N, C-alpha and C positions, 0 to 999 in steps of 0.2 A: 551839457549832456547829462540827462538824469540817469541815476543808477537805480532808481526805484523800479520795481517790477511793474510791468504793464500788461493789460489784457485788452484786446480789441474785440468788441462785440457788435456784430452787424447781422441781424437775422430777419429773414422773411417770416418764418414760423417762430413766433415769439413765446411759444409754450415753454414755461420754466425759466425764461431768460432772467427775470428779476431775482429769482431764488439763487441762480448761479452767480449773478453779479453781486448780490448781497454777501454771499459766501466769500467771494474774491475780495470784496471791500473789507470784510472783517479781518482778513489775513494781511491787510496792508497793501493790496495790489490795486494800482490805479486803473481806472476804466476809461478807455477811448471808445467812442461810438459814433454812429451816423444817424441822421434823420429821425425816422419814426422810432428806432430802437433807443436812441438817446433820449427822446421825449418820454418814452415809457419808463426808462430807468430813473430819470429825473423826477417824474411823478411819484415814483416809489420811494423817493428820498435818498437815492443812491448817488453820491457825487460822481459826475461824469463829465469828461471833456469831449467836446465835439471834434471830430476829425478835422474839419475845416479850420478850427481854431488852432489845433495841434500842428497842422502842416503850414499854416499861414497862407493857405490857398483856398479860395471859396469853391464850394460845389458849383459845377457848371454844366451846361448842355442838358438841362432838365434832369440832373442827377446822374448822367452817364459818366461823368468824371468826378470822383470824390476821393477814392482811396488809391488811385493810380499815381502815387507820389513817392519819391525816394525816402522820405521820412517814415513812410509806412512800410514799403518793401525792403528798405535797408534794415529797418528794425526787425523785420521778420526773418530775412535771409542771412543776416550776419552770423558768422560762426564765432562763438566766444573763445574758442581754443586756437584761433589763428591770429598771431600778432598783427598781420597786415590788416585783417578785418577790424580788430580792436582799434588800431591806430586810425583807420579811415572813419570809423564811427565817432571817435573822439574829436578828430579834426573837423568833421562836419556838424558836430553837436547833435547827433542822432541817438536817441535812446532805444534800447532793445525792447522788443515786444515779445513777451514770453508765452502768451496765450492768444490764440485766434479762435474765436467762437463765431462761426459763420455758417448760415445755410442760405440757399440760393433762391432767386426769384422763382415763383411758382409756374414754371413753364408747362409742366404736364397738366396741372389743373386748368391753366388758361386754355390750352388747345383742346382739352376735353369738353369745354363748353360748346353747346350747339351754336353754329354760326360764327365761330371764332375766325376773324380775318387774318390774313398773312401779316398785316401791319401789327395787329395785337400780339400775334405770336412772336414776331421779331422783337417787339419792345420788351417782352418778358424773357429775353435771352440775357442772362447775367454775364457781365464781363469782369468787373472788379472782384466779385465774390470768388469765382473759380481761381483767379490769379492769386488771391491771398491764401486760399485753401491749399493750392498746389505749392506755393512758396513755403508755407508753414509745414506741410507734410514732408517736403524735401529736407527741411532743416529740423526734423523730429528729434535729433539728439539734444536740441536746445529749446525747442518750441513745442507746446502742446496745442494740437488742433482738434477742435470738436465740431462736428457737422450734424450730429443727431441729438435732438433733445432727449431721447431715451437714455443717453449716456450721462446726462447731467447729474443724476443722483449718485452714480458711482464716482464721478469726478469730485463732487462735493465731499463724499465720504472719505476718499483718499486724501484730499487736501486737508481735511480736519484731522485725520488720523496722523498725518505726517507733519503737520504744522505748515502746510503750504507747498509741499513738494509733490511732483508727479514722477513716478518711476520711469526709467527708460523703457521698460517692457510695455507699460501702458501707453507711452508716447508713440512707440512703434506700432502698436495695435491700432491706435487712433489714426495714425498717418496712413496705414494700409486702408483703413475704412474710408478715409478722406479721398484717397485716389479712386477707390471704387465709386464713391459718391459723385465725383466730377466726371468719371468715365460714363456712369449711368446717365448723368445729366446731359452730357454731350451726345450720347447715344440716342436719347429721346429727341433731341433737336434734329439730329441727322435723320432719324426715322421719319419725323414729321415733314421736314423740308424736302427730303429725298423722295417723298411721295407726291410732290406737287409738280405737275407737268408744266411745260413752257407756256401753255395757254391758261395756266392757273387752275386747271381741273385737278381733282384728286385722283391719284393712281391707287390701284388695289394693293400694290406692294412697293416699298421704297427701293431705290437702286442699290442701296446697301442696307442690310438688315442687322441691327444691333440688338442683341438679346440681353436682358438683365435678369439674372437669377441669383438668389442668396442661399448659401448652403444652410439647410435646416439641421441636418444630422449626417454623420457617417453611418454607413450600414455595415453589418457584420461581413457581408460579401455581396456580390452582384447577383445576377440571375443564377449563377452556379458558384460553388464554393471557391473555385480557382480564380474568380473575377472579383475585383474590388468594386465597391459601390458607395454611392452617396445620394442623398435626396436634396434637391434644390427647389426653393419656392420662387415663383415668379414675383418680381418686384411689384407688378401691377396685377395681382392675382384676381381672377374673376370671383365675385361673391358666390359662396356655396360650393366652391371646388374642394376636392379632397385635400388639397394642401392646407386648408384651414382647420384641419382636424385637431381635436384636443384628446389626447389619450388618457382615458380614465383609469385603466388598469391593464395588466398583462405584460408579456415579454416585449422586448424591443421589436419594432417592426422590421421586417426584411424587405428587400427589393421587390420580391414577388408579392408580398403582402400588400404593399402600397399600390402596385400595378393592378392587382386583382380587386382591391378595395375601390379603386377609381372606376373600374369597369362596372362593378356592382352598383356603386353609388350613382353613376350617370344614368344607368338603366332604370333604377327605381325612381329617380326624379322625373322620368318621362311619363310615369303612370300616375293617374289621379285616383283618389280614394286610398284607403289603407292597402299597402302593397308590400310584397317581399320579393327580393331577388337573391338567388343563390348562385355564386360564380365559382367555377373551377377552371384554372388555367386560362383566364381571361374570357371565358365563354359562359353565358348564363346557362345553367343546367336545370334551373327551375324558376319560374316566375308566376306570381299569382296576385290577384287583388280580391278582396273580400270585405265583409262588414267589420271584421276585426283583424288586428295584426296577427293574433295567434292563428286564426283560421287561414289567413294568407300564407303564413309560414308553413303550416301543415300541408296545404295544397301545393305550395312550391316544392317542398321536400319530396312529396309523393311522385313528382315528375321523374326524378332520377336519384333515388336514395344512395345508390352506390357512388355516384360522382359527388354528391353533396358531402360525403365524408371528408373532413379536413378542408371544407370550403370557406368562402367568404360570404357573409350574409348581410344584406343591406335592407333597411326599412325607411319609408318616407314619412314616418310619424314617431312620436316619442314611445319608447318601448315600455309596456306595462309588465307587471310581475308574471301574469299568466303566459305571456309570450316568452319571457326569459326562462320560465320553468319548462316550457315546451321544448326550447332549444337544448338546454343543458341535460334534460331527461331523454333526449332523442338522438343526439349525435355529437361527435367530436367536431369542434369548429375552431378555426384559426383566428378569425377576425369578425367582429360585429360592428356595423356602421349604422348610426341613426342620428336624428336631430337631437335626441336626448333620451334619458332613462329616468323613470320614476325611482324614488329611493328604494322601494321594495325590489325592483328589477335589478338595480345595482347590487343589492345584497345577495340576490340569487346568483348572479354572475361571480360575486366575490368568492364563492365556494370553489370556483374554477379559476384559480389565480393566473394561470397561463393564458387564458382567453383574453385577447386584445380587444378592448372596448374603445371605439372611436366615436366622438361626438362631433358632428359637422353641421353648421347652420344650414338650414334648408333654403336654398335659393336656386332658381332655374335659369340664371344668366348663362349665356354661352360665351366661351372663349373666342377671342377674335381670330386667332390663328391656331392651326394644328400643324405640328412639326414632326417630321420623321427623318432620322439620321440615315444617310447612305454613305458609301465609301467616298471620302473626299468632299462631301457636301451635305446639304439638307434639302428635303422636299418641304415646301410650305404651301398650305392651302387654308382657305377659310373653313371654319368648323362646320361639320355636318349637323347643323341645328335646324334643318328644314323639317317642318311638320306639314301635314296635309289637313285641309279642311274638308268637311263632308261634300262641299260644293265641287271640289276638285276630283272626286272619285267618279269614275266612268264605268258603268255596268256595260259589258261588251257581249254578254250572253243572253239567250232568250229568257233564261230564268234569272230573276233578280234575288239578291240576298234578302232574307227576312230582317226586320230590325234587330233581332237578337244576334243573328249571324253577322250583321254589319258591325255591331258592337264588338264581337269577337274578332272580326277581321281587323278592325282598327287596333285592338289590343295586340294581336299577333304581329301587325306591321310595326308597332312601336318596339316590340321585343326583338324582331328580326334585325332592326337597325343596329343592335348591339351584339349580334352574333357574327363570328368570323365568317367571311365568304368562302365558299358558297354556303348560303344559309337557307335552311328550310325549318319552319316552326309550325307545329300542329298545336292548336288551341281549342278549347271549348269552355264556355261558362267562366270566362275571365281567368283562365289558368293555362299554363303550358302542359301539353301531354307528351310531346316528343320534340327534341331539338337535334337537328343535324348541322354540323358546323365544320368549316375549314377544309372541305373536300375539293379536289380538283375538278370534279364534275358534279353538276347539280343533282343528277339522278342518284348519285351515291349519297349525297346529303339527305335526299328524300328517303332512301332505303334505311340509312342509319337512324334517322328520326323515328321511323316506323319500328325498327328493331328495339330501340331504347324504350319506346312506349310499351311494347310487348314485354320486355324484361321487367318493367315496373308494374305489369299487370293492368295497364290502362288501355281501354278500348278507344280506338280512333273513329268509331262509327259516329257519324254526324258532326265530325270536327271540321274546323276551317284551317286553312294553310296560308302562311305568308312566305313569299320568296323574295329575297332582297334584290334580285335582278330578274330579268325576264327568263322564261323557259325557252331555250334555243330550239328544242324539239318537243314533240308531244309526249315523248317517253316519260319525262319528268311528271307531267300532268297525269298520265296514266298510272304512274306509280303511287301518287298521293290519293288518287281516286280509288284505286284497288285497296288502299289501306283503310279507306272509310271516309275520306274528306268529302264534304258536300259543297264547299265554297272556297274560293281562292282569291288572294289579293297579291298582285305583282305589278311591276312598273309598266310592262308592255314595252314595245319598241323593237321587237325582233322582226327580222325579215319573214319569219314564219309565224307571225302572230295569227294570221288567218287560219293556219293549220291547227294551232293550239286552241283557238276559239272554237273551231269546228269540233275538235276532240271534246271540249267541255260541253258543247251542246249535245253531242252524241251521247255523253254520259249523264246528261241532265244536271250538270254542275252550274253553280253561279260563279261568275268571275268578274273581278273588279280591277281596272287599271288605275294606277296612281300617277303615272307619268314621271315618277321620281325613283331613282335608284339609290340604294344604300350599301354600296360595297364597303367592306371593312377588312383591311388587310393587316 
């Protein structure tokens, strides 16, 4: 039985493996390894012993059995502080394994490939890897387990600082991370296999849904000061989501900051050309597109200056100095979100140190699932990423929208999708004029949108209106027409569609049906 310290390295993701192995070797720690990892280390000139040679048992069944052996698991699981364990190890001539550096077969990457078969998926389910990881994590008082290449640098630094020791605190933290790693891995397998029906077809939702999120930060409090809060990032975050933010300056983000920043960011990404969205309490209170970001901001702000105070502002392009100056010279703002900031813009914002600046890569990928918590469970649905093409729009009135009105209707429709239901949005010339949100009746949303436009000194004459769902009665249509609207876009589908269409014809309005509803609760 060897008393020399040993490390077992068997990794699918080989990033940084040679550097870590070299550091262990310099400290006199022997290296055990398997297959491709052993070859990689040998090529780098690092002495390595193949697991098959160490166990005296060859790899078999196409590599399915290689580390499942008492000399491996005994070396990992043995407690150094129990005489019975020490005697058994000595009697069987098994050496201790002090480091387990293992990451697992790329199951997620495999099943993400188009056309991945069930056989391919199953072959990429790791067996020996999770067994070693769990064994090492269970025995963390004596064994260091490392599953994430991102931790290698810190491990090397601690080893070199201490002459080869890893603290109990570090070992415990790594063990906790290792159990999270195997739980997430098994969850991905369960989600994939659980969504395959008996006939082999894919189901929309698995029988058991396993969610994987990693805590990004603790928050000062939740939605209200008496609530606790934290922000978790999805392990498989969609590109361009708010979770990928980089905070450039400002105070710590709050629960509500992140929620509202997400609402603003998702809305502004839906608009082409330079655009600005201002959100307050999860609702857009001003949206505009223009030839420049500064102009877009000023037009969005004019929709509802009162609500814009203390709001969240999002842009779909890199912010220039003129736009930054317009914001800081015009209003108090909590958070600004954009794909980037020119140096001069960042300098302008630096004078307002409390303003939180977030930089988020611009990508328009949609999340697979949308999740809402309810008492004792969750509601899960596919994300409302449905957009409409011009070919899908159906003019249902005698009067058809002009090309300019159709452009405004499309813009209004995209904004309405991000307004809490019932949603009514007045627009003209690529900007919002009045937004009615979150009311129990659609006519009240229409009245509120009209009132807000009036309060901002904006005329609704010649405007267009988007309604996130159908008008159940003609009264809602009458209300927007009396406010000055000349064209309407709505899903249609009411039993009173004929009545509403007749009302539009009576008033000489153009109306377009989308056939798509955008409730947002």
